[in-house]
MDTraj code that builds the backbone (N, CA, C; nanometers):
import mdtraj as md
import numpy as np

residues = "MET PRO GLU HIS LEU LEU SER ALA GLU GLN SER GLU LEU TYR GLU SER ASP GLY PHE GLY ILE SER ASN ASN SER ASP GLY THR GLY ILE VAL LYS ILE PHE ILE HIS ILE ARG LYS ASP SER MET ILE PRO SER PHE ASP ALA LEU THR ASP LEU LYS TYR PHE THR GLU GLY LEU GLU GLU GLN GLN LYS LEU THR ALA SER LEU ILE GLU MET VAL THR ASP GLY GLY GLY MET PHE VAL GLU ASP ILE LEU LYS LEU GLN GLU ARG ASP VAL TYR SER MET ALA GLU GLU LYS MET GLU LEU GLY ASN THR PRO PRO VAL ILE ALA LEU HIS ALA LEU LYS LYS ALA VAL CYS ASN TYR PHE GLU GLN THR GLY GLN ASN ASP ARG TYR ASN LYS ALA THR GLU ASP VAL LEU CYS VAL CYS ARG HIS VAL THR ALA ALA ASP ILE GLU ASP LEU ILE GLN LYS GLY LYS THR THR TYR GLU GLU ILE SER LYS ILE THR GLY SER GLY THR GLY CYS GLY SER CYS ALA ASN LYS VAL LYS ASP PHE ILE ASP GLY LYS ILE ASN THR GLY LEU GLY LYS PHE ALA".split()
xyz = np.array([
    [13.3436, 9.4077, 16.1580],
    [13.3854, 9.5342, 16.1001],
    [13.4232, 9.5129, 15.9526],
    [13.3728, 9.5996, 15.8618],
    [13.4088, 9.5868, 15.7195],
    [13.5607, 9.5890, 15.6974],
    [13.6023, 9.5223, 15.5928],
    [13.7450, 9.5031, 15.5630],
    [13.8265, 9.6331, 15.5619],
    [13.7733, 9.7390, 15.5060],
    [13.8501, 9.8621, 15.4885],
    [13.8316, 9.9629, 15.6023],
    [13.7455, 9.9322, 15.6969],
    [13.7115, 10.0276, 15.8029],
    [13.8104, 10.0206, 15.9185],
    [13.8542, 10.1375, 15.9649],
    [13.9420, 10.1479, 16.0819],
    [13.8610, 10.1966, 16.2016],
    [13.9039, 10.1567, 16.3185],
    [13.8436, 10.2119, 16.4398],
    [13.9020, 10.3513, 16.4621],
    [13.8434, 10.4253, 16.5548],
    [13.8938, 10.5598, 16.5851],
    [14.0388, 10.5536, 16.6316],
    [14.0715, 10.4555, 16.7139],
    [14.2091, 10.4415, 16.7646],
    [14.3061, 10.4084, 16.6513],
    [14.2658, 10.3152, 16.5652],
    [14.3513, 10.2783, 16.4525],
    [14.3749, 10.3967, 16.3601],
    [14.2724, 10.4787, 16.3408],
    [14.2847, 10.5909, 16.2471],
    [14.3813, 10.6973, 16.2975],
    [14.4058, 10.7005, 16.4262],
    [14.5011, 10.7970, 16.4819],
    [14.6452, 10.7536, 16.4575],
    [14.6680, 10.6249, 16.4395],
    [14.8044, 10.5714, 16.4286],
    [14.8376, 10.5180, 16.2899],
    [14.7394, 10.5084, 16.2028],
    [14.7580, 10.4410, 16.0744],
    [14.8515, 10.5203, 15.9837],
    [14.9482, 10.4518, 15.9246],
    [15.0423, 10.5164, 15.8326],
    [15.0032, 10.4832, 15.6891],
    [15.0161, 10.5823, 15.6029],
    [14.9742, 10.5632, 15.4640],
    [15.0580, 10.6502, 15.3725],
    [15.0388, 10.6308, 15.2422],
    [15.1072, 10.7136, 15.1431],
    [15.0356, 10.8464, 15.1220],
    [14.9075, 10.8504, 15.1557],
    [14.8298, 10.9730, 15.1404],
    [14.7107, 10.9712, 15.2340],
    [14.6739, 11.0887, 15.2805],
    [14.5653, 11.1013, 15.3774],
    [14.4751, 11.2179, 15.3386],
    [14.3444, 11.1969, 15.3497],
    [14.2494, 11.3042, 15.3237],
    [14.1362, 11.2988, 15.4235],
    [14.0831, 11.4135, 15.4563],
    [13.9732, 11.4217, 15.5518],
    [13.8684, 11.5186, 15.4982],
    [13.7435, 11.4854, 15.5196],
    [13.6352, 11.5734, 15.4781],
    [13.5181, 11.5522, 15.5729],
    [13.4326, 11.6522, 15.5804],
    [13.3126, 11.6375, 15.6621],
    [13.1941, 11.6972, 15.5886],
    [13.0751, 11.6686, 15.6412],
    [12.9577, 11.7232, 15.5736],
    [12.9423, 11.8707, 15.6068],
    [12.8563, 11.9377, 15.5339],
    [12.8507, 12.0836, 15.5412],
    [12.8083, 12.1380, 15.6764],
    [12.7371, 12.0580, 15.7562],
    [12.6993, 12.1090, 15.8883],
    [12.7967, 12.0667, 15.9976],
    [12.9034, 11.9967, 15.9579],
    [13.0093, 11.9617, 16.0521],
    [12.9767, 11.8468, 16.1458],
    [12.8660, 11.7753, 16.1221],
    [12.8272, 11.6696, 16.2153],
    [12.8866, 11.5337, 16.1824],
    [12.9489, 11.5191, 16.0698],
    [13.0076, 11.3906, 16.0325],
    [13.1435, 11.4097, 15.9699],
    [13.2249, 11.3047, 15.9759],
    [13.3611, 11.3134, 15.9249],
    [13.4008, 11.1811, 15.8605],
    [13.4830, 11.1904, 15.7573],
    [13.5432, 11.0712, 15.6984],
    [13.6916, 11.0992, 15.6767],
    [13.7725, 11.0014, 15.7136],
    [13.9171, 11.0067, 15.6901],
    [13.9501, 10.8923, 15.5955],
    [14.0288, 10.9216, 15.4943],
    [14.0694, 10.8205, 15.3963],
    [14.2216, 10.8094, 15.3985],
    [14.2696, 10.6866, 15.4026],
    [14.4125, 10.6566, 15.4013],
    [14.4388, 10.5676, 15.2807],
    [14.5370, 10.6042, 15.1988],
    [14.5640, 10.5253, 15.0782],
    [14.7081, 10.4759, 15.0748],
    [14.7246, 10.3613, 15.0105],
    [14.8561, 10.3067, 14.9790],
    [14.8656, 10.2997, 14.8270],
    [14.9806, 10.3397, 14.7766],
    [15.0002, 10.3526, 14.6322],
    [15.1121, 10.2614, 14.5841],
    [15.0868, 10.1920, 14.4729],
    [15.1926, 10.1182, 14.4036],
    [15.2562, 10.2174, 14.3076],
    [15.3814, 10.2499, 14.3327],
    [15.4487, 10.3531, 14.2546],
    [15.5156, 10.2922, 14.1314],
    [15.5051, 10.3623, 14.0216],
    [15.5707, 10.3218, 13.8980],
    [15.6794, 10.4239, 13.8689],
    [15.8054, 10.3852, 13.8936],
    [15.9164, 10.4800, 13.8783],
    [15.9408, 10.5188, 13.7328],
    [15.9024, 10.4332, 13.6402],
    [15.9229, 10.4630, 13.4983],
    [15.8139, 10.5557, 13.4439],
    [15.6895, 10.5294, 13.4841],
    [15.5763, 10.6089, 13.4343],
    [15.4902, 10.6481, 13.5543],
    [15.5203, 10.7627, 13.6153],
    [15.4479, 10.8022, 13.7364],
    [15.2962, 10.8083, 13.7196],
    [15.2480, 10.8378, 13.5989],
    [15.1031, 10.8443, 13.5807],
    [15.0384, 10.7060, 13.5928],
    [15.1206, 10.5997, 13.6015],
    [15.0687, 10.4646, 13.6222],
    [15.0658, 10.4255, 13.7697],
    [15.0975, 10.5197, 13.8589],
    [15.0836, 10.4921, 14.0017],
    [14.9394, 10.4500, 14.0266],
    [14.9206, 10.3464, 14.1073],
    [14.7851, 10.2946, 14.1294],
    [14.7593, 10.2696, 14.2771],
    [14.6346, 10.2800, 14.3130],
    [14.5908, 10.2521, 14.4487],
    [14.6035, 10.1029, 14.4748],
    [14.6691, 10.0655, 14.5838],
    [14.6771, 9.9234, 14.6187],
    [14.5891, 9.8904, 14.7382],
    [14.5655, 9.9893, 14.8236],
    [14.4806, 9.9655, 14.9396],
    [14.4233, 10.0986, 14.9871],
    [14.3081, 10.0900, 15.0489],
    [14.2409, 10.2071, 15.1034],
    [14.1791, 10.1668, 15.2361],
    [14.2000, 10.2487, 15.3363],
    [14.1357, 10.2308, 15.4659],
    [14.0629, 10.3605, 15.4979],
    [13.9569, 10.3497, 15.5767],
    [13.8835, 10.4703, 15.6107],
    [13.8267, 10.4622, 15.7520],
    [13.8010, 10.5787, 15.8053],
    [13.7313, 10.5926, 15.9331],
    [13.6181, 10.6916, 15.9099],
    [13.5020, 10.6616, 15.9629],
    [13.3902, 10.7527, 15.9490],
    [13.3141, 10.7623, 16.0801],
    [13.2584, 10.8792, 16.1005],
    [13.1797, 10.9015, 16.2214],
    [13.0655, 10.9966, 16.1883],
    [12.9435, 10.9590, 16.2268],
    [12.8286, 11.0458, 16.2061],
    [12.7818, 11.0569, 16.0628],
    [12.8203, 10.9624, 15.9775],
    [12.7805, 10.9670, 15.8360],
    [12.7147, 10.8358, 15.7948],
    [12.6251, 10.7861, 15.8776],
    [12.5613, 10.6574, 15.8509],
    [12.4905, 10.6561, 15.7151],
    [12.4292, 10.7703, 15.6785],
    [12.3576, 10.7767, 15.5508],
    [12.4526, 10.7689, 15.4320],
    [12.5815, 10.7834, 15.4555],
    [12.6818, 10.7789, 15.3490],
    [12.7426, 10.6396, 15.3307],
    [12.7043, 10.5436, 15.4142],
    [12.7712, 10.4126, 15.4123],
    [12.7640, 10.3438, 15.2764],
    [12.6480, 10.3465, 15.2113],
    [12.6366, 10.2792, 15.0817],
    [12.7175, 10.3503, 14.9740],
    [12.7166, 10.4830, 14.9769],
    [12.7973, 10.5580, 14.8803],
    [12.9455, 10.5322, 14.9030],
    [12.9881, 10.5311, 15.0293],
    [13.1289, 10.5052, 15.0622],
    [13.1684, 10.3650, 15.0172],
    [13.0825, 10.2665, 15.0442],
    [13.1113, 10.1286, 15.0030],
    [13.1220, 10.1178, 14.8510],
    [13.0344, 10.1872, 14.7790],
    [13.0391, 10.1848, 14.6325],
    [13.1674, 10.2484, 14.5809],
    [13.2074, 10.3590, 14.6415],
    [13.3321, 10.4255, 14.6020],
    [13.4513, 10.3334, 14.6244],
    [13.4575, 10.2711, 14.7402],
    [13.5700, 10.1827, 14.7719],
    [13.5754, 10.0655, 14.6742],
    [13.4600, 10.0075, 14.6446],
    [13.4555, 9.8976, 14.5480],
    [13.5065, 9.9443, 14.4118],
    [13.4653, 10.0634, 14.3713],
    [13.5040, 10.1172, 14.2412],
    [13.6553, 10.1374, 14.2301],
    [13.7169, 10.1928, 14.3331],
    [13.8587, 10.2290, 14.3221],
    [13.9545, 10.1161, 14.3584],
    [13.9051, 10.0106, 14.4248],
    [13.9935, 9.8996, 14.4615],
    [13.9746, 9.7775, 14.3722],
    [13.8664, 9.7746, 14.2955],
    [13.8367, 9.6602, 14.2100],
    [13.9471, 9.6409, 14.1058],
    [13.9784, 9.5165, 14.0768],
    [14.0748, 9.4849, 13.9714],
    [14.2177, 9.5238, 14.0045],
    [14.2516, 9.5282, 14.1296],
    [14.3887, 9.5599, 14.1688],
    [14.4144, 9.7049, 14.1992],
    [14.3153, 9.7906, 14.1807],
    [14.3313, 9.9310, 14.2179],
    [14.3348, 10.0255, 14.0989],
    [14.2675, 10.1366, 14.1145],
    [14.2558, 10.2375, 14.0093],
    [14.3828, 10.3241, 14.0033],
    [14.4182, 10.3689, 13.8831],
    [14.5277, 10.4644, 13.8679],
    [14.4897, 10.5939, 13.9406],
    [14.5878, 10.6568, 14.0061],
    [14.5565, 10.7775, 14.0823],
    [14.5062, 10.8898, 13.9926],
    [14.5540, 10.8964, 13.8700],
    [14.5064, 10.9995, 13.7772],
    [14.3565, 10.9821, 13.7497],
    [14.3120, 10.8565, 13.7426],
    [14.1703, 10.8288, 13.7181],
    [14.0851, 10.8602, 13.8412],
    [14.1412, 10.8423, 13.9591],
    [14.0687, 10.8776, 14.0822],
    [14.0345, 11.0255, 14.0806],
    [14.1296, 11.1077, 14.0378],
    [14.1066, 11.2518, 14.0359],
    [13.9996, 11.2921, 13.9347],
    [13.9739, 11.2073, 13.8364],
    [13.8716, 11.2375, 13.7351],
    [13.7318, 11.1923, 13.7780],
    [13.7224, 11.1141, 13.8851],
    [13.5922, 11.0653, 13.9297],
    [13.5010, 11.1802, 13.9681],
    [13.3746, 11.1642, 13.9334],
    [13.2713, 11.2607, 13.9717],
    [13.1703, 11.1891, 14.0607],
    [13.0942, 11.2674, 14.1340],
    [12.9933, 11.2075, 14.2207],
    [12.8962, 11.1207, 14.1415],
    [12.8620, 11.1627, 14.0207],
    [12.7674, 11.0847, 13.9398],
    [12.8204, 10.9440, 13.9123],
    [12.9543, 10.9273, 13.9060],
    [13.0111, 10.7941, 13.8860],
    [12.9803, 10.7037, 14.0052],
    [12.9906, 10.7600, 14.1247],
    [12.9614, 10.6827, 14.2456],
    [12.8124, 10.6526, 14.2536],
    [12.7286, 10.7517, 14.2178],
    [12.5837, 10.7301, 14.2195],
    [12.5456, 10.6170, 14.1246],
    [12.6064, 10.6148, 14.0061],
    [12.5699, 10.5116, 13.9083],
    [12.6081, 10.3731, 13.9594],
    [12.7176, 10.3648, 14.0323],
    [12.7598, 10.2374, 14.0905],
    [12.6641, 10.1972, 14.2025],
    [12.6103, 10.2957, 14.2724],
    [12.5256, 10.2685, 14.3885],
    [12.3781, 10.2585, 14.3536],
    [12.3396, 10.2937, 14.2321],
    [12.1977, 10.3024, 14.1947],
    [12.1164, 10.1799, 14.2326],
    [12.1682, 10.0622, 14.2041],
    [12.0923, 9.9412, 14.2319],
    [12.0899, 9.9099, 14.3808],
    [12.1806, 9.9687, 14.4560],
    [12.1943, 9.9337, 14.5963],
    [12.1231, 10.0295, 14.6905],
    [12.0792, 10.1453, 14.6404],
    [12.0195, 10.2431, 14.7306],
    [11.9203, 10.3316, 14.6591],
    [11.8300, 10.3879, 14.7341],
    [11.7400, 10.4894, 14.6828],
    [11.8143, 10.6219, 14.6883],
    [11.8349, 10.6838, 14.5754],
    [11.9158, 10.8051, 14.5741],
    [11.8356, 10.9289, 14.6123],
    [11.7115, 10.9398, 14.5632],
    [11.6309, 11.0570, 14.5959],
    [11.7082, 11.1844, 14.5663],
    [11.7155, 11.2733, 14.6627],
    [11.7996, 11.3924, 14.6500],
    [11.9420, 11.3491, 14.6780],
    [12.0208, 11.3387, 14.5737],
    [12.1548, 11.2826, 14.5882],
    [12.2410, 11.3680, 14.6803],
    [12.2921, 11.3077, 14.7872],
    [12.3786, 11.3805, 14.8790],
    [12.5202, 11.3889, 14.8221],
    [12.6027, 11.4786, 14.8735],
    [12.7422, 11.4805, 14.8293],
    [12.8113, 11.3522, 14.8745],
    [12.9059, 11.3051, 14.7959],
    [12.9810, 11.1845, 14.8321],
    [13.1055, 11.2319, 14.9080],
    [13.0905, 11.2425, 15.0375],
    [13.1947, 11.3011, 15.1204],
    [13.3246, 11.2214, 15.1119],
    [13.3143, 11.0882, 15.1026],
    [13.4341, 11.0053, 15.0925],
    [13.5121, 11.0343, 14.9647],
    [13.4440, 11.0710, 14.8561],
    [13.5135, 11.1033, 14.7315],
    [13.6001, 11.2276, 14.7488],
    [13.5485, 11.3266, 14.8192],
    [13.6276, 11.4476, 14.8433],
    [13.7502, 11.4148, 14.9287],
    [13.7320, 11.3299, 15.0301],
    [13.8452, 11.2901, 15.1144],
    [13.9471, 11.2090, 15.0347],
    [13.8993, 11.1227, 14.9446],
    [13.9895, 11.0416, 14.8628],
    [14.0729, 11.1290, 14.7698],
    [14.0106, 11.2274, 14.7067],
    [14.0867, 11.3176, 14.6192],
    [14.1907, 11.3970, 14.6992],
    [14.1535, 11.4364, 14.8199],
    [14.2505, 11.5051, 14.9057],
    [14.3667, 11.4124, 14.9393],
    [14.3378, 11.2834, 14.9602],
    [14.4434, 11.1865, 14.9913],
    [14.5407, 11.1727, 14.8748],
    [14.4884, 11.1719, 14.7521],
    [14.5755, 11.1635, 14.6341],
    [14.6624, 11.2886, 14.6256],
    [14.6035, 11.4048, 14.6476],
    [14.6823, 11.5293, 14.6460],
    [14.7881, 11.5278, 14.7554],
    [14.7520, 11.4757, 14.8722],
    [14.8474, 11.4643, 14.9824],
    [14.9612, 11.3705, 14.9446],
    [14.9306, 11.2614, 14.8736],
    [15.0337, 11.1687, 14.8246],
    [15.1305, 11.2416, 14.7327],
    [15.0783, 11.3207, 14.6383],
    [15.1655, 11.3975, 14.5487],
    [15.2546, 11.4919, 14.6281],
    [15.1953, 11.5596, 14.7230],
    [15.2691, 11.6579, 14.8034],
    [15.3776, 11.5903, 14.8873],
    [15.3435, 11.4792, 14.9518],
    [15.4382, 11.4096, 15.0396],
    [15.5545, 11.3469, 14.9634],
    [15.5329, 11.3138, 14.8361],
    [15.6394, 11.2504, 14.7575],
    [15.7115, 11.3509, 14.6672],
    [15.6862, 11.4793, 14.6881],
    [15.7571, 11.5826, 14.6136],
    [15.7209, 11.5906, 14.4662],
    [15.6038, 11.5424, 14.4290],
    [15.5599, 11.5472, 14.2889],
    [15.4838, 11.6778, 14.2668],
    [15.5578, 11.7864, 14.2676],
    [15.4974, 11.9194, 14.2643],
    [15.4152, 11.9462, 14.1386],
    [15.4636, 11.9003, 14.0237],
    [15.3877, 11.9221, 13.9004],
    [15.2526, 11.8520, 13.9056],
    [15.2534, 11.7287, 13.9544],
    [15.1268, 11.6544, 13.9646],
    [15.0355, 11.7173, 14.0697],
    [15.0932, 11.7622, 14.1797],
    [15.0135, 11.8272, 14.2837],
    [14.9484, 11.9544, 14.2289],
    [15.0279, 12.0363, 14.1606],
    [14.9750, 12.1618, 14.1052],
    [14.8648, 12.1344, 14.0029],
    [14.8857, 12.0351, 13.9186],
    [14.7843, 12.0009, 13.8183],
    [14.6565, 11.9498, 13.8858],
    [14.6734, 11.8676, 13.9899],
    [14.5575, 11.8091, 14.0587],
    [14.4760, 11.9128, 14.1348],
    [14.5395, 12.0206, 14.1736],
    [14.4696, 12.1204, 14.2545],
    [14.4357, 12.2485, 14.1782],
    [14.4739, 12.2564, 14.0501],
    [14.4544, 12.3824, 13.9786],
    [14.3082, 12.4173, 13.9558],
    [14.2201, 12.3177, 13.9421],
    [14.0788, 12.3505, 13.9219],
    [13.9962, 12.3310, 14.0488],
    [14.0642, 12.3174, 14.1631],
    [13.9941, 12.3063, 14.2908],
    [13.9527, 12.4466, 14.3344],
    [13.8229, 12.4670, 14.3463],
    [13.7725, 12.5982, 14.3861],
    [13.7609, 12.6100, 14.5370],
    [13.7314, 12.4985, 14.6036],
    [13.7195, 12.4975, 14.7497],
    [13.8145, 12.3917, 14.8036],
    [13.9234, 12.4361, 14.8631],
    [14.0253, 12.3437, 14.9124],
    [13.9744, 12.2631, 15.0311],
    [13.9026, 12.3266, 15.1231],
    [13.8558, 12.2565, 15.2442],
    [13.7701, 12.1354, 15.2110],
    [13.6865, 12.1463, 15.1094],
    [13.5953, 12.0372, 15.0729],
    [13.6375, 11.9676, 14.9433],
    [13.7485, 12.0101, 14.8849],
    [13.7989, 11.9596, 14.7574],
    [13.6882, 11.9576, 14.6519],
    [13.6281, 12.0726, 14.6324],
    [13.5240, 12.0885, 14.5310],
    [13.5897, 12.1481, 14.4070],
    [13.5765, 12.0772, 14.2963],
    [13.6416, 12.1206, 14.1729],
    [13.5432, 12.1945, 14.0820],
    [13.5996, 12.2577, 13.9827],
    [13.5173, 12.3240, 13.8820],
    [13.4243, 12.2226, 13.8159],
    [13.4744, 12.1015, 13.7912],
    [13.3921, 11.9979, 13.7271],
    [13.2749, 11.9571, 13.8165],
    [13.2974, 11.9519, 13.9482],
    [13.1877, 11.9190, 14.0407],
    [13.0752, 12.0214, 14.0277],
    [13.1127, 12.1483, 14.0233],
    [13.0128, 12.2556, 14.0162],
    [12.9452, 12.2576, 13.8795],
    [13.0219, 12.2364, 13.7736],
    [12.9626, 12.2310, 13.6394],
    [12.8598, 12.1179, 13.6303],
    [12.8904, 12.0059, 13.6927],
    [12.7983, 11.8924, 13.6934],
    [12.6662, 11.9300, 13.7594],
    [12.6719, 12.0015, 13.8699],
    [12.5503, 12.0438, 13.9401],
    [12.4724, 12.1476, 13.8590],
    [12.5429, 12.2374, 13.7921],
    [12.4755, 12.3370, 13.7085],
    [12.3995, 12.2665, 13.5970],
    [12.4614, 12.1646, 13.5379],
    [12.3946, 12.0882, 13.4319],
    [12.2693, 12.0195, 13.4848],
    [12.2672, 11.9888, 13.6157],
    [12.1506, 11.9243, 13.6775],
    [12.0474, 12.0259, 13.7245],
    [12.0714, 12.1551, 13.6965],
    [11.9722, 12.2567, 13.7292],
    [11.9963, 12.3332, 13.8575],
    [12.1058, 12.3077, 13.9254],
    [12.1398, 12.3840, 14.0463],
    [12.2155, 12.5082, 14.0012],
    [12.1538, 12.6249, 14.0182],
    [12.2124, 12.7454, 13.9589],
    [12.2461, 12.8546, 14.0583],
    [12.2265, 12.8295, 14.1876],
    [12.2617, 12.9329, 14.2853],
    [12.3742, 12.8843, 14.3751],
    [12.4474, 12.9797, 14.4281],
    [12.5555, 12.9459, 14.5210],
    [12.4997, 12.8691, 14.6410],
    [12.3845, 12.9100, 14.6911],
    [12.3258, 12.8464, 14.8087],
    [12.2959, 12.6992, 14.7822],
    [12.2362, 12.6685, 14.6657],
    [12.2058, 12.5288, 14.6310],
    [12.3339, 12.4468, 14.6192],
    [12.4315, 12.5023, 14.5501],
    [12.5557, 12.4297, 14.5246],
    [12.6362, 12.4136, 14.6525],
    [12.6386, 12.5166, 14.7351],
    [12.7096, 12.5079, 14.8624],
    [12.6471, 12.4041, 14.9545],
    [12.5158, 12.3965, 14.9548],
    [12.4463, 12.2984, 15.0398],
    [12.4819, 12.1560, 14.9983],
    [12.4967, 12.1331, 14.8689],
    [12.5272, 11.9989, 14.8186],
    [12.6753, 11.9653, 14.8337],
    [12.7627, 12.0594, 14.7992],
    [12.9065, 12.0297, 14.7967],
    [12.9789, 12.0668, 14.9250],
    [12.9206, 12.1584, 15.0018],
    [12.9897, 12.2080, 15.1203],
    [13.0874, 12.3199, 15.0890],
    [13.0954, 12.3605, 14.9621],
    [13.1900, 12.4669, 14.9268],
    [13.1563, 12.5943, 15.0037],
    [13.2584, 12.6568, 15.0562],
    [13.2410, 12.7806, 15.1321],
    [13.2055, 12.7594, 15.2776],
    [13.1924, 12.6333, 15.3208],
    [13.1517, 12.6082, 15.4594],
    [13.2675, 12.5689, 15.5493],
    [13.3875, 12.5652, 15.4939],
    [13.5052, 12.5359, 15.5756],
    [13.5608, 12.6669, 15.6291],
    [13.6696, 12.7125, 15.5693],
    [13.7301, 12.8397, 15.6135],
    [13.6551, 12.9592, 15.5559],
    [13.5780, 12.9377, 15.4483],
    [13.4972, 13.0440, 15.3890],
    [13.5690, 13.1307, 15.2879],
    [13.6998, 13.1111, 15.2709],
    [13.7759, 13.2000, 15.1825],
    [13.7417, 13.1821, 15.0348],
    [13.6791, 13.0698, 14.9987],
    [13.6512, 13.0430, 14.8579],
    [13.5134, 13.0919, 14.8141],
    [13.4305, 13.1396, 14.9051],
    [13.2906, 13.1702, 14.8733],
    [13.2775, 13.2615, 14.7517],
    [13.3508, 13.3708, 14.7485],
    [13.3399, 13.4632, 14.6348],
    [13.3903, 13.4009, 14.5054],
    [13.4960, 13.3225, 14.5152],
    [13.5502, 13.2559, 14.3972],
    [13.4465, 13.1581, 14.3390],
    [13.3796, 13.0827, 14.4273],
    [13.2773, 12.9877, 14.3826],
    [13.1588, 13.0627, 14.3224],
    [13.1156, 13.1707, 14.3877],
    [13.0035, 13.2508, 14.3354],
    [13.0364, 13.3048, 14.1973],
    [13.1568, 13.3586, 14.1814],
    [13.1981, 13.4124, 14.0514],
    [13.2008, 13.3024, 13.9443],
    [13.2492, 13.1849, 13.9832],
    [13.2552, 13.0732, 13.8894],
    [13.1144, 13.0343, 13.8438],
    [13.0226, 13.0229, 13.9400],
    [12.8838, 12.9876, 13.9074],
    [12.8229, 13.0924, 13.8155],
    [12.8392, 13.2194, 13.8522],
    [12.7845, 13.3277, 13.7698],
    [12.8401, 13.3227, 13.6281],
    [12.9701, 13.2972, 13.6172],
    [13.0332, 13.2893, 13.4860],
    [12.9765, 13.1762, 13.4018],
    [12.9533, 13.0620, 13.4633],
    [12.8991, 12.9468, 13.3890],
    [12.7532, 12.9702, 13.3508],
    [12.6747, 13.0287, 13.4405],
    [12.5343, 13.0572, 13.4106],
    [12.5250, 13.1584, 13.2968],
    [12.6078, 13.2611, 13.3035],
    [12.6038, 13.3678, 13.2030],
    [12.6517, 13.3214, 13.0652],
    [12.7297, 13.2114, 13.0618],
    [12.7730, 13.1603, 12.9316],
    [12.6778, 13.0542, 12.8790],
    [12.5718, 13.0262, 12.9531],
    [12.4691, 12.9368, 12.9039],
    [12.4825, 12.7925, 12.9449],
    [12.5867, 12.7559, 13.0231],
    [12.6032, 12.6164, 13.0617],
    [12.4808, 12.5650, 13.1362],
    [12.4226, 12.6472, 13.2231],
    [12.3097, 12.6025, 13.3043],
    [12.1817, 12.5832, 13.2272],
    [12.1735, 12.6325, 13.1058],
    [12.0487, 12.6235, 13.0291],
    [12.0231, 12.4843, 12.9727],
    [12.1221, 12.3958, 12.9839],
    [12.1062, 12.2625, 12.9266],
    [12.0617, 12.1601, 13.0300],
    [12.0257, 12.2057, 13.1500],
    [11.9864, 12.1145, 13.2583],
    [11.8546, 12.0460, 13.2237],
])
top = md.Topology()
chain = top.add_chain()
for i, resn in enumerate(residues, 1):
    res = top.add_residue(resn, chain, resSeq=i)
    for name in ("N", "CA", "C"):
        top.add_atom(name, md.element.get_by_symbol(name[0]), res)
traj = md.Trajectory(xyz[None], top)
């Protein structure tokens, strides 16, 4: 078993500083991410990831992307949590490029779960300002899809809600964000962002 992988039983009992869960848009696969954070009481923005464990089921095609993400965020003693929130799927793809055929790049489901884990860490430790800042540009809470995620896809030529939802899973959880995401896409297309794809 890989170093960071938990069994289903372990994932039910594992304690962590933050927890995030995400699944693919058709609901057939799931990833749970558990993080441990080295806290810096003097400079909270220097809080860093010290360990990450995960459980996955039904996402075999995501294994290389998940492994690349874990390597990226744990390398060199662990990434600052603020930097984790800035990660985009393209960062994981670039790390994985030599290791896999990307073809039609799938969403990096583990990245969405990891960002949720960081937000959960902020929430659990009462860091309300950091939590609010981390979630202010999240358009789809269920899948942790941010405005930057959608802008990135628009730049790549994905200009419809259907295309973007299929890739990110936005609107496929509780569904309450669908209109907000559609409006955001329309606003970006109408301002010309999509014309540079």
